[in-house]
N, C-alpha and C positions, 0 to 999 in steps of 0.2 A: 341507755339511752337508743331511742328507737330512730333508726334509720330513712328519710324522706327517698320516693324514689331516685328523685336525682343523684343523691348520696350515693344510694348503691348505685349505682351504673359509673357513675364518676370512682368507687373503688372497684367495682370489680377491673373496669380497665386499667386502672392503675396496677391491681394484681398481676393482670396479663403482661403488660409490659414488664412489671420487675420480673416474674416468670421467664419473659424470655430477653431480657437484658443478658449484652455479650458478657455471662460469666463464667468465666472460666473453668472453674472448679467443674459447671456440667456438661462442658463438651471438650473439655482438651485433657490430655494426660498434664498431670502437675508436674512442673519441673525445677519451680524454684530452690534454691537454697541445697540443689544436687550437687554444686561444685560448675567447673568448665567441662563444657560441654561440646559437643562437633556435631550439627547436622547435616546427613547424608543425602544427597535426593538422588538416587537410582532412575535413571531416564527410561534402563532397559526393560526395567518391570511393567510391562507394557500391557498387564491382565489389572494393575493397581493404579498406574500412573499414566496420564496424560501429558505426553511431553509437551505442546504447547500450552498446556496450563501451568508446568513445571517451570517451563523457559519465563511465560509471565511473571511467576513471583520470584524465578530470582532478578529480574529488570526490578521489581518493585524494592528488592531487597538496596540494585544498586541505586535507582534514585533516592537512596535515603541514607548513600553512601556506607553502608554494609558492605563488608567485606568478602568477597564470594571468591572460591578460588576454586580452578578449573583443573582438575585433573590432566595430564599432559603422559601419564601410561598408568597401567592398571594398579591398583593396589590392594590388600587384604587389611578388614579390619573384625576380629571377633568371628573367626573362620570364614566370612563373606567377602568373597571377592568382586570388587569394581573395576569396570573397565574404563581405562580412558575416554577422559570427555563425561564423567561423571563429575557434579559442582558436591559444594560441601562450605558449610559455613562455621567458623569456630566463635565462641563465648568464653568473656565475655567482650560487646561493645557497645558502644552508644551511637545514636542514630544521629542523622546529623540536625535535626531537631530536637535531640537530648531525650529522646525516651531510651529507657534500661533497655538491656539484652532479655532481661527475663519478660516484662510485657511483652516486648516486641514478637518472642519469638514463640510467646503460650499464641500472640493473636497470627502467629505464621500457621502455626499446627493447627488452628481452629480451619482460617481459609482456605490452607491446603484439601482439608475435607471435604470442605463446602466445595471446593472448584478439583474434583477429579483427580487428586493428588491424594493418593490414600496410604502412599507409603512413604513416608519419611524416618530413616533410622536415624539414632540417637545415640552418640558414644560418650563416655570419659575417656576412653583410648584418645593418646596423642597420634596424629595422624604424619606420616612423615611419608613424602611423593615428592616428585618431581609433577609439578602445579603452576600453574599462570593465575597471578591476579587480577579481574575481569577489571576492565576500564569503564565506567560507566557509557555507555555506547549515548551518543549526542547525534541522532540521524538526520540528516538533510535531504528531502527528494528533490530533482527535479521536475517541475510543475510545470512546463511548458507546452510549447507548440509539440502537434502529435504525441503526443504523451497520453492524454484522456483516460481512458478506462485503464493500461496499462497503469497509470500513475495511481489510478484510485484502487486498482487490485494489491498494489506494490502496500497502499497506505493502511487497507483493510489486514492484511497479513502482518506487516507490523506491529499492527494496532491490537491484532490477537497474540502476540506474542507479550506483549508489557513495554516495547518500547515506543516513547514519544517522539511523533515526527513533527518536523518543522517543513511547511513548502515553499520552495526555492524558487523563482523567476527568473530566465532570461535576464529580463532590465534591470532586477537588484545585483545582478553579478558585473554591471559593466560600469566602467570611469571609477571603478573603488581599489585600491591595491588588495592582495590575499591577503598580507598581513595586517591592514587597516581593520581597526575595530568595526565601520561599517559594512564590514565584508557580512554576507549573509553565510558563509562557513566558518566566519569567525569562530560563533561557537558551537559549532557543530567537529565531530570528530571521524565521522562516516557520511560520505555524498554518495548517496543511492541515482543511479541515471538507469531508470527504468526501458524496455524496451518500445516499441512504437516504430515510429520512422530515423531516419538520423537526426539529431537534435539539436546539433550546434548551429545548424541555420538561422535559431531562434536567435543567435544573436546580432544577424543581420550580415552586414560586408564591410569589409576595409578596417580597419585601425581598430574599430570598437569589437569588431567580432576577434581580431587577433589577440588583441588585448586580455579578453573575458577568457578566452580559449589558454591562453600563457599562463593568467588566473589560479585555473585550476590546476593545472599541471604541476606550476609552483608550491600551491595548497598539497597536492600530494606529496610533491618532492620532500617537504618540510615537516612531514608526519600524518596526514591528514589520509584516513581511507579512503575507498573506493571501491563500491560493489556494482557491478552492472549484469545486464540481461540483455541480450539479444542485440537489437540496435546498439543500446548503450557502451557491449562489448566491442562493438566493432567500431566505437569511436573512441577507445582507449588503445588499438592498436598502434603500430610502427608508421607512421606517414610515408617514411619513404618505398616500405614492405607494398602498403597499400594504395598508394599512388593520388593521396587525397589528403584535405587536413584533416587531423585525429589530436586527439589529446598528447600523442607522443608516451604512452605512460608504461606501456608493455610491448615489449620486443618481439611482436608475432604477427603474423598475415592471416588471413583467413581465405578460401575456396572462391575469390571473387566470380570466378568462371560461371557460378550459377546461377549469376547474375548479368552475362552477358548475352543481349540480345541477338547476337552476330551466330551464337552456336544453341538457339531455340527450335525448333521443328515451326512449321508454317503455320500462321496462326497465334502464337504464344507470345514472343518476346520475351523481356525484362518480364512480364508478371507471372514465368512460368515456375516458379518456386512458388507461388500458391497452392501448387498441387502434391507439397510436402508438409502443408498444416496436419497434426495429429500427435496420439500419443508416439510416445518415444521410450525404451531401455537405456539407460547409459549403466557402463560397471565401471567400478570403482577401482582404479590405475593406484591410490596415495589412500588406504585406510588409516595410517599414520598421522595423517595431516589433521589437525583440528578441525580445520572445515568439512573433512571427511566422517568423522568421530562415528559410529553409531551406524555406518553405514559400509556394504561391501557385503564377502564371502562369509561373514561369522558376524552377519548382523541378529539379533535377535528379534527384531519390531519385527512383523509381516510388510511386507513390500520396501525394505530398507536392503535388500539384499538379496542374493548377487547381485541381481541386477534389479535396478532403481527405476521404475515406471516416474519419467516426468512427464510434462507436454513443449512440442514442438513448434516453434511459429516462423521458420523461415533465417533462424540465428546464424551465427557463425560456425561451422569446423572450422577449427584453428592450423595452420599451419607454418614453416619455417621461423620455427619457436626458437628461440635466442634460449642464451644459458642462465641468465637471471628467472627462469620462467618454468612453473612445475604445473606437470599435466595431473590432473586430480582425476579426470573421470573422462570416458571416451565411448562414443555414439556405439551402441551395440544392438543395432535392428539395420534392418534391411532399406533404412528410406534414400530411395534414388530416386533419379526422374529418367531412370533406363535408354540414356544419351549416348551415340558410340561416337561423339564429335571427336574430333584428334585433340589430344590434350585434355582432357575435360575430366573431370572427377565427378564420374555419376553416381559414387553412390557415397556417404557418410559413417557407412558401419567401419567401427576403429580408427576415426578421427576424433581430434579430443575434442570434445563436448565443453568441460568446466576446465577456467586455469587458474592460477595465481602465481602473483609476481611481484617483486620489492623494487620498486622506483624508490631511491634515495633515503628517507626514512619511514617511507608509505607505504602500504602496503595494499593491493589490487586482486577483487576475486573477478572475473570474468564468467558467467554463464552464458553458455549459449540457449539451455534451453530455460524454461518458465520453472524457475523454485516457486513464484507466488502461488501458484494458479491450485487448486482444490488436490491435495495427493500429500505424499510422502516427503517433501522438498520444504516445510516449513522449518524443522529443525537445521537442514542444510543451508538455508538462507538465515538463520541467526546466527548460527556459527559463522559462517561468513562475515558478518557485523561484527560478532564478538571477537573472531580474530585480527579483523582488518582496525578495529579502536584501539590504539596505542596511545592519544595524543589525549592527558585529562582535563577537560575542562568542566570544571568546577559549578560553575553556573548554570543552570537550564534557563531556555530560551522562556520557562512557561513560568520561572518565578515571579512572583510580584517586583513590581519595584519599589514599594514599598511596605513592610509586615507590622509595624506601627498599628498598635491597637485605634482604629479610628470607625465606630461605629456608624454603619448607615444600615438602611431599612431594605431589605429587596422584598418591595412594595406587590400589591396586587396588580399592580400599573404594569410595573418592569416586565413581572410573569406574562402579564396578558399579551404583553404585546407578542411576545414569544407564540404563547397558546393562539390567539386570535388570527395571527398571522397564518400557522400552518394550517389551519381549520380553513380560513377565506382561499389558501393554495390548492388547496386537497383536490376540489372537483378541476379546476385546469391541469394539474398535473396528473391524472387520472385520464384523462382526454388527451393531454400530450403521450401518455405510454398505451391508450388504446392503438392511437391515429398511428405510433411507431413499430408496434405489434404487426398492424395491417401493412407495414410497408414491408415487416419481413418477410411475412406470409407471401408476399409478391413472387418470393424468390430471386430477386432477381441481385442480392447480394449476397452471395455462395459467396467466403472465402475461398473454397479450393479451386473457381474458376477463375480464369486469365482478365477475365472483364466483369466479374462481381464489383457491385457497388461499396461493398463490405462496410462502410458505416452504418447504414441501417441499423443495424446489432447493437453498435456503438450507441444512438440514441435509445433503443429501448433500453441497454443497460443504465442510461443514465435517469429514465424514467424509473426504474426500480430503486436505484440506488439513491436519490433525492427522496423517492418514498422513504426509505430506510432512516437515511440520515433528521430529515424534517420528524420523524416520528422520535427517533431516538433523541433530539433536544426538545423536544414537547414533554415529554418522559423527564428529564434533565433539571426542565426551568423550575418543576414543583417540587422536585425530590430536593434541590440545592436551597429552594427557598424553605422547606422543613429542616436541611442540617442547618443552614445558618441560622433559624430562630433556636433552635433546641442548642446548636452550641454557645449561641449569647447567655443564654438561660444558665449554663453552667458553668460557665467562665468565672464568676467569681467563686464559684465553689473549689476549684481548681489548683496546686500548686504555680507558683510563677515557671517554672518550666513548661509545666502543660499548659498554660495561660498562652504562653508563646507559640506551642503548636497551634493553638485555637486559632488566635489573630492569623499568623499562616493561610489555615484552611481557611478564614472570614474573609482574605483579600483576595484567595484564590477565584473564592464565589462572587466576591465584587468584580472580578477582573471578568468573569465569566456574561456576567451581565452589561457589564463595562463595554465588550465589544460586540454585542448585540447592538449595542445604543450609537456607534460609533463605528463602522466597519473600515480599514484602510482603504486607501486610495489604488486602486488596480490601474496599470496603465495601459493594459493589453487594448489596443483599438478595436472596436467592433465599426467596420465600415457598412455605409448604405449600397455597393456594390465592390463586386470583386476584380483581378485580372482577368477572369476568363470572362465577362462577359454579363455573369448574372444580377442581375438587380433583387436589392432587399425593400424591406419594408423600410421607412427611417426609425434606427436605434432611436429608444427612448431614454436613454442614459444609464450612468450606474446606478446601485442602490447605494445610498448611503447609510443606510442601517437593517434592521433586519426586517422591518416591516414595511421597507420599499422592494422587498424580492418580490410582493406580489404581481407589481407592475410586470417583471422579470420574465414570471411562470405566464400571464397573460400573455405574454408576445412571444415566447415560444411553442406555445400549446397553437397562436394563431400562422404562426412561419411551416411548423409542422403539419399541420391541417390543411393547410393554403397552399403552399409552396412544394416544400419537402414531399408530402406524398403525390401529388399530383404529377410531380415531374420523375418521380420514382416509378412511378405505374409505366411513364409514357416511356422511359428508356428502359424498361423489362422489355415492353411490348415491342418497341421498335429496334433495340439496338439487342439485349442480351440475348432473350431466347430467338435472335436470328442468327446471332453467332452461334450459338449452340446446334443449332440445325444443321448449317454450314458445318463445323466442325465434326459434326457425328456424320456428315456423307464422304466428308475429304478422307475419313480414316476408312470407309468403303468404297469408294469410289469418286476418285481425286480427277478423274478426268473428266468425268459426267461434265458437258454443258448444258445448263439449265434453259429451257426456254425463256421470251420476253416476258410471258405471263410472270414466270415466278423471278423472274430480277424486279420486276416493278413492283411485286410483293417483297422481297426484298429489303427495296430501295435502292436498287443500282437504277441508272441511265441506259438502257436500253442502248443509244445511240452510244456509247461508251463503252457498254461491257458485251453485248451480244456476241456471242462465240468464245468466251474465257470460262474454262473452265472452274473448275471448284475452287482448286488450290491458289488460284488467281485470286479468285474472287475473295478468298478467305484471310488471305496477305492483306488486300487492299483494305478489306472492311476491320481487320483490326486495327490495321494503321492508323486508319480513320476513326474508332472511335477511343483508342491510345492517344492520338497526338497528342504531345504538349502545347507545342505552336504552331498557330492558333489552337486554341484547349481545345480538344475531341470533347465527344459528352462522355467520357467516362470522367474525365478532369472535372468538367464542368460539375458531374454530380460531387465530384469530391469536394471541391469547394464550396458547395451551396452547403453539405452536412459540415463543413467546417465552423461557417458560419454561426449555425446552432450549437454546435458542441463546445466554440468557444466563448459563447453567452454559459451555456451549461457551466463548462468547467471555471471558468476564471472570475465569469459575475454573479456567479448562484456558488453552486459545490465547494471553491475554493473557502468560502467563509464560512459554511456549515461544516466544515471537513477542523477548520482554525477552531470552531468552538466544539467540535465534539474533543480535541486534541487538550482544550483543557478540561473539558470536563472528566475525560480519563484517568487528568489525575488528580482532580476532586474526589471522585471517587476512590481511588485508592488511600488518600490522606484521609480521609472521612473514614473509611473501614479503618482502618487501624487506628486512628486516635478516637472515635466510640469507646473502641477497646478502651485503650488506657483509660479516659475519662472516668467507663465505667468502673476498672479496679479501684479509681483513684477515689469516686464522691459513694460507689457504694450501689447496689442494684436498686434500691430501693428509690433513693434519691434520683438516678440514674432513669428511672421510670416515671418518677412523676416528670419530668424533663420531655421526655417522649410523649407523656401522656397531653402536656402542654402546648406543645409543638404539631400533633397531631388534630388537634382542635383547630390552631392556626392555617393549618393547608394537610387538611385530611387525605388527597391523594399524595402528598409525598411521602408521608407515611406509610401508602400503601405500594409503596411503587420502590 
């Protein structure tokens, strides 16, 4: 029979899909029928295994209720010594969605090799070692005032490690008891408190704030895990020792004198700590502790020891440590303010940097430096979560309310709502980012400077991150339409067990689009003015769905261009540069008396300041800039930035991140499901379904 041109094209496409279908015999070692096997993931083999990718695979296993063992001590198998901290998986097992270990581990071995985990050792030998069975971590990140880029950095770090992250706002934690099913930490077992500024003020004042703080403490006491960084760690400490309201879950204090403006030199005040920002080295004090596995003097991976580089941003150096607290690491670099004030600790060399504690049945890990930043801290952060997660929470917050087969269509209209909105938003987002970049280039936001505006870089950061997040969702929308159509075609050709997994995947995909069509209510108030006297354009209102986001992008682009940039320009010219000129003179000629022309140029009234020396001028100028009430120029700038950043964080990116989290779960499920379905129906039938789905959504097939 002679084939037509179209028939030849169809046959060629089908052959391509058949040859590229997930067929185990072509891409993975054959393991079926070899009996009970144990799979060992050697994290220390840094030449062949990326530890972030390996931990992501571990989390994928945990999400499917596969038992993963975490060795608490070294062990030997087949003459190979594996250190403490090694993960291993024993077969046989059945996943939460009834996929056999044979099929699942075939997929696992394939996806490991395609994700830079090139060595997974397989043995029939029974492993006998002191180990912990990992509890699937259910992470909730505090996502409220002043967390901004800190929260996003945490989110993206945990996402890369395979953790599924729930965002928790302050208002959701108020007015409900810690053990109520409506409490946002009820379906979590690890609460992440990122850096930023002190966050507990997000709960407001009075009885509601007290209630919210006590709820977190009770939740930890009854088995919750608390992993914190920088300011979030300060808030965990002993309130009697710190002298202010805290969670009271760690019996320790920190060197608060670093933030005492009465001990600072002229012209610095409480902002002097900004001079300490930068890379820091830590020494591992407890390499046998699970949080520190793989780090220290015996570390194999480059950068993991004997000293470990992390980033420091003014976080706590701990002191007055109680008996139930373990020092995991200490600062080991001469980070110092170089002051000689009586009674002041002027260097954190040798001071505790990372501590672990037990509070009732709960576990706490408090980081002074930032493990979520790029560098060797990723495994450290993940191990803190694994150690802190003790309370089993069987149901993930991502699980659809129902997975009963309820066929819906992921129509082009539903997909286009996302695609067209992203396309419409991009010109405004590009302008927003360019303006923010120009604002940073003014150099008035220097993080190291006591009067730096600080948040200009955070605005630019959001411009970059919002672009990344929208691009991810645009890709996901077409990919998920393709997957939904393909799995729907294959559903009738598989067993009842596999149908149930397909139904779960279809429900997840539908929930992704449902979320884009109806956003939950966010209760953060965006005002048209603030307490410092700043006045803003009338807020246009919250987005009810994804398409409504366009109006918010138009709003922040205009606010950044018309208000933020001109204000930042004026602040840099009139305050930041003048301050630094006077500060420089104070270091060389503090007793100099400027003439009236210079006083006028600096903004001083000669009738008041004539005859004043440089030090006097510097002290008064700094006090004026940094005044809290009435608000000085620096605080006015802070709250101007907050207005834009609150919209970025709560009214835009919160929804994008939630969609990305759903999407990340969908990608995991469809990856192993595609493999299981292909094994069941055969390469040819699977390829035909892929071909039909590719015709329906070509872009999705290529994503």
